[in-house]
SEVOLUM-424321 format. One record per residue (C-alpha): x, y, z; residue number from 1. Coordinates in steps of 0.05 Angstrom, whole numbers, m for minus. Last residue first. Layout:
     px     py     pz num
      X      Y      Z NUM
...
***
This chain:
     px     py     pz num
   1409   3483   1825 290
   1421   3435   1882 289
   1400   3371   1845 288
   1450   3386   1790 287
   1507   3390   1841 286
   1556   3353   1798 285
   1508   3295   1791 284
   1539   3236   1827 283
   1483   3212   1873 282
   1497   3153   1918 281
   1444   3103   1941 280
   1480   3067   1997 279
   1482   2995   2020 278
   1556   2993   2037 277
   1613   3044   2034 276
   1672   3017   2073 275
   1701   2981   2013 274
   1713   3042   1970 273
   1789   3042   1973 272
   1792   2966   1959 271
   1762   2978   1890 270
   1689   2968   1872 269
   1668   3036   1898 268
   1728   3072   1867 267
   1714   3045   1798 266
   1641   3063   1807 265
   1658   3135   1824 264
   1706   3140   1765 263
   1653   3113   1718 262
   1602   3163   1745 261
   1644   3221   1717 260
   1674   3183   1658 259
   1606   3182   1623 258
   1604   3259   1622 257
   1557   3300   1665 256
   1524   3359   1632 255
   1558   3426   1633 254
   1555   3495   1666 253
   1591   3474   1728 252
   1535   3491   1777 251
   1481   3470   1728 250
   1433   3527   1709 249
   1463   3536   1639 248
   1451   3462   1625 247
   1378   3467   1646 246
   1366   3529   1603 245
   1398   3497   1542 244
   1358   3434   1552 243
   1292   3472   1556 242
   1310   3511   1493 241
   1328   3446   1457 240
   1261   3412   1471 239
   1273   3338   1484 238
   1281   3280   1434 237
   1356   3290   1430 236
   1397   3267   1372 235
   1423   3328   1334 234
   1421   3376   1392 233
   1459   3328   1438 232
   1425   3311   1504 231
   1407   3238   1487 230
   1478   3226   1464 229
   1507   3196   1528 228
   1503   3263   1563 227
   1501   3247   1637 226
   1444   3278   1677 225
   1452   3248   1746 224
   1494   3185   1756 223
   1449   3154   1809 222
   1491   3098   1838 221
   1469   3038   1879 220
   1514   3001   1928 219
   1522   2927   1943 218
   1579   2893   1982 217
   1583   2817   1986 216
   1608   2780   2048 215
   1550   2730   2045 214
   1514   2763   2103 213
   1528   2829   2068 212
   1485   2804   2010 211
   1423   2803   2054 210
   1436   2873   2081 209
   1450   2900   2011 208
   1386   2869   1985 207
   1344   2905   2037 206
   1382   2971   2034 205
   1378   2973   1958 204
   1304   2957   1954 203
   1281   3029   1945 202
   1335   3049   1896 201
   1320   2989   1853 200
   1245   3000   1855 199
   1255   3073   1839 198
   1289   3052   1774 197
   1229   3012   1749 196
   1180   3066   1770 195
   1221   3122   1738 194
   1224   3084   1672 193
   1150   3068   1671 192
   1130   3140   1690 191
   1178   3175   1643 190
   1134   3232   1615 189
   1150   3277   1674 188
   1210   3257   1716 187
   1191   3290   1781 186
   1241   3306   1835 185
   1298   3280   1879 184
   1276   3207   1886 183
   1268   3200   1810 182
   1340   3219   1799 181
   1361   3153   1767 180
   1383   3084   1788 179
   1443   3042   1772 178
   1463   2980   1812 177
   1534   2964   1834 176
   1555   2897   1862 175
   1622   2881   1896 174
   1656   2817   1919 173
   1696   2831   1982 172
   1771   2837   1975 171
   1779   2903   2013 170
   1725   2882   2062 169
   1768   2823   2085 168
   1712   2773   2097 167
   1682   2750   2162 166
   1658   2677   2159 165
   1590   2672   2125 164
   1527   2691   2160 163
   1476   2636   2163 162
   1420   2649   2114 161
   1361   2690   2136 160
   1294   2658   2121 159
   1255   2688   2064 158
   1243   2623   2027 157
   1254   2565   2074 156
   1323   2539   2093 155
   1323   2463   2099 154
   1394   2453   2073 153
   1432   2518   2066 152
   1488   2508   2015 151
   1542   2561   2023 150
   1531   2625   1985 149
   1589   2657   1947 148
   1573   2638   1875 147
   1499   2644   1891 146
   1508   2718   1900 145
   1524   2732   1827 144
   1465   2691   1802 143
   1420   2730   1850 142
   1450   2796   1828 141
   1435   2778   1756 140
   1363   2763   1775 139
   1355   2828   1813 138
   1382   2867   1754 137
   1339   2827   1705 136
   1276   2842   1745 135
   1289   2916   1751 134
   1311   2950   1687 133
   1291   2902   1632 132
   1231   2865   1661 131
   1204   2926   1697 130
   1211   2970   1635 129
   1176   2919   1590 128
   1122   2904   1642 127
   1102   2977   1650 126
   1097   2986   1575 125
   1056   2922   1566 124
   1009   2938   1624 123
    994   3005   1591 122
   1012   3075   1615 121
    994   3135   1573 120
    953   3173   1625 119
   1009   3165   1676 118
   1056   3199   1627 117
   1097   3164   1574 116
   1154   3117   1556 115
   1181   3099   1487 114
   1251   3117   1508 113
   1294   3082   1559 112
   1309   3009   1576 111
   1370   3003   1620 110
   1435   2966   1626 109
   1486   2989   1679 108
   1484   2929   1725 107
   1556   2929   1749 106
   1578   2861   1777 105
   1647   2851   1807 104
   1680   2785   1828 103
   1655   2741   1771 102
   1687   2672   1771 101
   1720   2621   1726 100
   1761   2668   1683  99
   1718   2682   1622  98
   1668   2627   1638  97
   1636   2669   1691  96
   1615   2719   1639  95
   1585   2665   1595  94
   1546   2636   1654  93
   1521   2706   1672  92
   1497   2717   1601  91
   1463   2649   1598  90
   1423   2662   1661  89
   1401   2731   1637  88
   1384   2701   1570  87
   1338   2650   1603  86
   1303   2707   1641  85
   1285   2742   1575  84
   1277   2817   1585  83
   1353   2816   1588  82
   1359   2812   1512  81
   1431   2787   1507  80
   1494   2802   1468  79
   1561   2775   1493  78
   1630   2802   1510  77
   1699   2780   1531  76
   1761   2813   1559  75
   1828   2791   1589  74
   1873   2819   1643  73
   1947   2801   1644  72
   1971   2870   1663  71
   1925   2926   1640  70
   1862   2928   1599  69
   1840   2995   1568  68
   1853   2972   1496  67
   1808   2912   1506  66
   1749   2958   1523  65
   1761   3000   1462  64
   1765   2938   1418  63
   1697   2914   1445  62
   1665   2981   1428  61
   1698   2981   1359  60
   1670   2912   1345  59
   1602   2935   1370  58
   1600   2992   1319  57
   1549   3039   1349  56
   1474   3048   1355  55
   1426   3106   1345  54
   1419   3173   1380  53
   1345   3178   1365  52
   1333   3110   1396  51
   1309   3047   1361  50
   1379   3025   1341  49
   1400   3032   1414  48
   1351   2979   1437  47
   1370   2932   1379  46
   1444   2935   1401  45
   1437   2895   1465  44
   1506   2893   1497  43
   1541   2857   1553  42
   1614   2864   1574  41
   1663   2817   1607  40
   1722   2853   1638  39
   1787   2828   1669  38
   1805   2878   1722  37
   1869   2918   1728  36
   1846   2989   1746  35
   1847   3010   1673  34
   1801   2951   1658  33
   1753   2976   1711  32
   1755   3046   1680  31
   1746   3018   1610  30
   1684   2978   1630  29
   1656   3038   1667  28
   1666   3085   1607  27
   1632   3034   1562  26
   1574   3026   1610  25
   1565   3101   1615  24
   1553   3107   1540  23
   1588   3147   1485  22
   1626   3086   1461  21
   1560   3050   1453  20
   1534   2980   1470  19
   1560   2967   1540  18
   1495   2956   1578  17
   1520   2906   1628  16
   1588   2904   1662  15
   1613   2837   1687  14
   1678   2845   1725  13
   1735   2796   1738  12
   1787   2807   1792  11
   1861   2787   1790  10
   1884   2859   1788   9
   1829   2905   1813   8
   1875   2952   1852   7
   1923   2959   1793   6
   1967   3018   1812   5
   1989   2982   1875   4
   2013   2925   1830   3
   2067   2971   1800   2
   2064   2980   1724   1
***
């Protein structure tokens, strides 16, 4: 295969939330592998086991990622409960150990299910979603950024670090966060989830500006309603009649598929997407326009 067909050759990506072959994380990991990257994946099977759609065979997940690799790329994976800050640190260290660096970070993991309305909220529920979806994403991004930050003696918290030498944008390290559609309309019954994801969308510009000083590019993706199993009749926890009406109202008459946002993310972290910085991008097939 010609090198031009492997735009991520020589790069290493860490993709979190790769526990199921029907999930977005799996599609992203395979897409990055197809583009030439070495890929380290993270999973946390206990979360899926508690959901109506259930878990998957993690050996088969890992094999599917390996099958997508091209050239001399390699793969690795680890399990971690990202509510635990120590496990976040250990996960990033393991990912970096695959090839010696991590050039692309895709924070796809998310806690979902077991949420509620504003009347149902408890400190424990709010903390669990914050820890999983928001805090760990920021912490992973911090570990990622420290690879590229020059020591700054005497810098106080909050002070702007000296800007690094200009970087070729096509080779810049890339970070992708995942949010949801909470900025486009209500997400009833998902107050803790929407709050945790809204925080990521809301702080994207701030963190992107800080990372850009280090030559790192951050964008956030809202994948829209992607059927990862939670919209299937046999495994959804939502009213079927309501789902049928929503699907029929979508411009293309279908839910999103995991490969839809995966292709966008693959483009964003490749040289072709290097001029897009600090954006919250919605990939929903026009769902928000229905």
